[in-house]
C-alpha positions as a Markdown table, in Angstrom:
| # | Residue | x | y | z |
|---|---|---|---|---|
| 1 | Unk | 86.3 | 106.0 | 81.6 |
| 2 | Unk | 82.8 | 104.8 | 82.1 |
| 3 | Unk | 82.5 | 104.1 | 78.4 |
| 4 | Unk | 85.6 | 102.0 | 78.5 |
| 5 | Unk | 84.3 | 100.0 | 81.3 |
| 6 | Unk | 81.4 | 99.2 | 79.5 |
| 7 | Unk | 78.9 | 96.4 | 81.0 |
| 8 | Unk | 81.4 | 96.0 | 83.8 |
| 9 | Unk | 80.1 | 99.1 | 85.6 |
| 10 | Unk | 77.5 | 97.0 | 87.0 |
| 11 | Unk | 80.2 | 94.8 | 89.0 |
| 12 | Unk | 82.3 | 98.1 | 90.1 |
| 13 | Unk | 82.5 | 99.4 | 93.3 |
| 14 | Unk | 84.5 | 102.4 | 94.2 |
| 15 | Unk | 86.3 | 104.0 | 97.4 |
| 16 | Unk | 88.4 | 107.2 | 96.6 |
| 17 | Unk | 92.0 | 107.6 | 96.6 |
| 18 | Unk | 93.9 | 110.7 | 98.0 |
| 19 | Unk | 93.6 | 112.4 | 94.5 |
| 20 | Unk | 90.3 | 111.5 | 93.9 |
| 21 | Unk | 87.1 | 113.7 | 93.9 |
| 22 | Unk | 84.3 | 112.2 | 96.0 |
| 23 | Unk | 81.4 | 114.1 | 94.2 |
| 24 | Unk | 82.8 | 113.3 | 90.7 |
| 25 | Unk | 83.2 | 109.6 | 91.6 |
| 26 | Unk | 79.5 | 109.4 | 92.8 |
| 27 | Unk | 78.4 | 111.6 | 89.5 |
| 28 | Unk | 80.2 | 109.5 | 87.3 |
| 29 | Unk | 79.4 | 105.9 | 88.8 |
| 30 | Unk | 76.1 | 106.5 | 91.1 |
| 31 | Unk | 75.4 | 102.7 | 90.9 |
| 32 | Unk | 78.9 | 102.0 | 92.2 |
| 33 | Unk | 78.9 | 104.3 | 95.1 |
| 34 | Unk | 77.3 | 104.4 | 98.7 |
| 35 | Unk | 77.3 | 107.8 | 100.6 |
| 36 | Unk | 78.0 | 106.7 | 104.2 |
| 37 | Unk | 79.2 | 109.2 | 107.0 |
| 38 | Unk | 79.8 | 111.6 | 104.2 |
| 39 | Unk | 82.2 | 109.2 | 102.8 |
| 40 | Unk | 82.0 | 106.9 | 99.7 |
| 41 | Unk | 81.9 | 103.3 | 101.0 |
| 42 | Unk | 80.4 | 100.0 | 99.9 |
| 43 | Unk | 79.0 | 96.5 | 101.0 |
| 44 | Unk | 78.9 | 93.5 | 98.9 |
| 45 | Unk | 77.3 | 90.3 | 100.2 |
| 46 | Unk | 78.6 | 87.6 | 98.0 |
| 47 | Unk | 78.1 | 83.9 | 99.2 |
| 48 | Unk | 80.0 | 83.3 | 102.3 |
| 49 | Unk | 81.7 | 86.7 | 102.2 |
| 50 | Unk | 81.3 | 90.2 | 103.1 |
| 51 | Unk | 83.2 | 92.8 | 101.1 |
| 52 | Unk | 83.5 | 96.3 | 102.8 |
| 53 | Unk | 85.0 | 99.2 | 101.2 |
| 54 | Unk | 86.1 | 102.2 | 103.4 |
| 55 | Unk | 86.9 | 105.8 | 102.3 |
| 56 | Unk | 89.9 | 107.0 | 103.9 |
| 57 | Unk | 90.6 | 110.1 | 101.8 |
| 58 | Unk | 91.1 | 113.4 | 103.6 |
| 59 | Unk | 90.4 | 116.2 | 100.9 |
| 60 | Unk | 93.2 | 118.1 | 99.9 |
| 61 | Unk | 95.7 | 116.0 | 102.0 |
| 62 | Unk | 98.0 | 112.8 | 101.1 |
| 63 | Unk | 97.8 | 110.9 | 104.3 |
| 64 | Unk | 94.4 | 109.2 | 105.1 |
| 65 | Unk | 92.1 | 108.8 | 108.0 |
| 66 | Unk | 88.8 | 106.8 | 108.5 |
| 67 | Unk | 86.9 | 108.9 | 111.4 |
| 68 | Unk | 85.2 | 107.6 | 114.6 |
| 69 | Unk | 81.9 | 107.8 | 112.6 |
| 70 | Unk | 83.1 | 105.7 | 109.9 |
| 71 | Unk | 84.5 | 103.1 | 112.0 |
| 72 | Unk | 81.2 | 102.8 | 113.9 |
| 73 | Unk | 79.5 | 102.1 | 110.6 |
| 74 | Unk | 82.4 | 99.5 | 109.7 |
| 75 | Unk | 81.6 | 97.6 | 113.4 |
| 76 | Unk | 77.9 | 97.8 | 112.4 |
| 77 | Unk | 78.8 | 96.3 | 109.0 |
| 78 | Unk | 80.8 | 93.7 | 111.1 |
| 79 | Unk | 77.9 | 92.7 | 113.5 |
| 80 | Unk | 75.6 | 92.3 | 110.5 |
| 81 | Unk | 78.0 | 89.9 | 108.7 |
| 82 | Unk | 77.0 | 86.8 | 110.8 |
| 83 | Unk | 79.0 | 84.1 | 110.0 |
| 84 | Unk | 80.3 | 85.4 | 106.6 |
| 85 | Unk | 84.1 | 85.9 | 105.9 |
| 86 | Unk | 85.2 | 89.3 | 105.5 |
| 87 | Unk | 87.4 | 91.5 | 103.3 |
| 88 | Unk | 88.2 | 95.0 | 103.6 |
| 89 | Unk | 89.1 | 97.3 | 100.9 |
| 90 | Unk | 90.6 | 100.9 | 101.8 |
| 91 | Unk | 92.9 | 103.2 | 99.9 |
| 92 | Unk | 95.5 | 103.9 | 102.8 |
| 93 | Unk | 97.2 | 100.7 | 104.3 |
| 94 | Unk | 96.7 | 100.7 | 108.1 |
| 95 | Unk | 100.2 | 99.4 | 108.5 |
| 96 | Unk | 104.0 | 100.8 | 107.7 |
| 97 | Unk | 105.4 | 99.4 | 104.7 |
| 98 | Unk | 109.1 | 100.0 | 105.5 |
| 99 | Unk | 109.2 | 103.3 | 103.3 |
| 100 | Unk | 110.2 | 106.3 | 105.5 |
| 101 | Unk | 108.3 | 109.0 | 103.1 |
| 102 | Unk | 105.4 | 106.4 | 102.6 |
| 103 | Unk | 104.8 | 105.5 | 106.0 |
| 104 | Unk | 104.6 | 109.5 | 107.0 |
| 105 | Unk | 101.8 | 109.8 | 104.7 |
| 106 | Unk | 99.6 | 106.7 | 105.6 |
| 107 | Unk | 96.4 | 106.5 | 107.7 |
| 108 | Unk | 96.5 | 108.5 | 110.7 |
| 109 | Unk | 93.8 | 106.5 | 112.8 |
| 110 | Unk | 95.3 | 103.0 | 111.8 |
| 111 | Unk | 95.5 | 102.0 | 115.1 |
| 112 | Unk | 91.7 | 102.2 | 115.9 |
| 113 | Unk | 91.1 | 100.1 | 112.5 |
| 114 | Unk | 93.7 | 97.6 | 113.5 |
| 115 | Unk | 92.1 | 97.3 | 117.1 |
| 116 | Unk | 88.7 | 96.2 | 115.4 |
| 117 | Unk | 90.5 | 93.7 | 113.4 |
| 118 | Unk | 92.1 | 92.0 | 116.1 |
| 119 | Unk | 88.6 | 91.9 | 117.7 |
| 120 | Unk | 87.1 | 90.2 | 114.6 |
| 121 | Unk | 89.0 | 87.1 | 113.3 |
| 122 | Unk | 86.6 | 86.5 | 110.2 |
| 123 | Unk | 88.2 | 89.8 | 108.6 |
| 124 | Unk | 90.4 | 87.6 | 106.4 |
| 125 | Unk | 92.2 | 90.5 | 104.6 |
| 126 | Unk | 92.6 | 94.0 | 103.9 |
| 127 | Unk | 93.6 | 95.3 | 100.6 |
| 128 | Unk | 94.9 | 98.7 | 99.9 |
| 129 | Unk | 96.4 | 101.0 | 97.5 |
| 130 | Unk | 98.2 | 104.3 | 98.0 |
| 131 | Unk | 101.9 | 103.0 | 98.2 |
| 132 | Unk | 102.2 | 102.1 | 94.5 |
| 133 | Unk | 103.9 | 98.7 | 95.4 |
| 134 | Unk | 103.1 | 95.1 | 96.3 |
| 135 | Unk | 103.5 | 94.5 | 100.3 |
| 136 | Unk | 102.2 | 91.7 | 102.6 |
| 137 | Unk | 101.9 | 91.3 | 106.3 |
| 138 | Unk | 99.8 | 89.7 | 108.9 |
| 139 | Unk | 98.0 | 91.3 | 111.8 |
| 140 | Unk | 96.7 | 88.4 | 113.9 |
| 141 | Unk | 94.8 | 86.1 | 111.5 |
| 142 | Unk | 94.3 | 89.0 | 108.9 |
| 143 | Unk | 96.5 | 89.3 | 105.9 |
| 144 | Unk | 97.1 | 92.8 | 104.8 |
| 145 | Unk | 98.1 | 93.5 | 101.4 |
| 146 | Unk | 99.0 | 96.6 | 99.3 |
| 147 | Unk | 98.5 | 96.7 | 95.3 |
| 148 | Unk | 100.8 | 98.1 | 92.7 |
| 149 | Unk | 99.3 | 101.1 | 90.9 |
| 150 | Unk | 97.9 | 101.4 | 87.5 |
| 151 | Unk | 100.4 | 104.1 | 87.2 |
| 152 | Unk | 104.1 | 104.5 | 88.1 |
| 153 | Unk | 105.5 | 102.2 | 90.7 |
| 154 | Unk | 107.4 | 103.3 | 93.6 |
| 155 | Unk | 110.7 | 101.6 | 94.7 |
| 156 | Unk | 110.0 | 99.7 | 97.9 |
| 157 | Unk | 112.1 | 100.4 | 101.3 |
| 158 | Unk | 113.4 | 103.8 | 100.2 |
| 159 | Unk | 113.6 | 107.0 | 102.5 |
| 160 | Unk | 112.6 | 109.3 | 99.7 |
| 161 | Unk | 110.6 | 108.9 | 96.5 |
| 162 | Unk | 111.9 | 106.8 | 93.8 |
| 163 | Unk | 109.9 | 105.9 | 91.2 |
| 164 | Unk | 110.5 | 102.4 | 89.6 |
| 165 | Unk | 110.8 | 102.9 | 85.9 |
| 166 | Unk | 111.1 | 99.3 | 84.9 |
| 167 | Unk | 108.0 | 98.0 | 86.8 |
| 168 | Unk | 104.7 | 97.6 | 84.6 |
| 169 | Unk | 101.4 | 98.9 | 85.9 |
| 170 | Unk | 99.7 | 96.6 | 88.2 |
| 171 | Unk | 96.4 | 95.4 | 90.0 |
| 172 | Unk | 95.2 | 92.7 | 92.2 |
| 173 | Unk | 93.0 | 89.9 | 91.5 |
| 174 | Unk | 91.2 | 87.9 | 94.3 |
| 175 | Unk | 89.7 | 84.3 | 94.4 |
| 176 | Unk | 87.6 | 84.0 | 97.3 |
| 177 | Unk | 86.6 | 80.5 | 98.8 |
| 178 | Unk | 83.6 | 79.6 | 100.8 |
| 179 | Unk | 85.9 | 78.4 | 103.7 |
| 180 | Unk | 87.3 | 81.8 | 104.0 |
| 181 | Unk | 90.5 | 81.1 | 102.3 |
| 182 | Unk | 91.5 | 83.1 | 99.2 |
| 183 | Unk | 94.2 | 83.4 | 96.6 |
| 184 | Unk | 95.5 | 86.6 | 95.3 |
| 185 | Unk | 97.6 | 87.6 | 92.7 |
């Protein structure tokens, strides 16, 4: 995979998903990973933005959790962000997406993250994966987005797993403006 990415590796930042191997990610992409609180996180300071990656993986489990220690680190990053707008990336979404089976394997400590989000209106968005489908909602002034998977997509709004065979692989692109607005597709 690293060879396929070529010179893009220098721009890559990584957080693990529920099926990933933390140590393997750090070994393969040492310049793209930052170990914090025994997790793989990242911080990017880009013009008027601070982009923060949080590791919600619980090894061996499908559901996710951030932990009190990592949430403390997140608060520190927010305090250090000054007037910058903040974008957050995390594998497990901190909201329910309306699929019974997916909501059951979501983020266990979502309320703790959302309480921080509501305290900090400079958090403009949270982008997550895990649910293999596109979803969007608002928490106060923060937009929460999920992203389609690069593999099979899950049909939205189902009680049991249903793979959407006619859906192509997906990804999300952000265009960040200095005023805190953003466009995403």
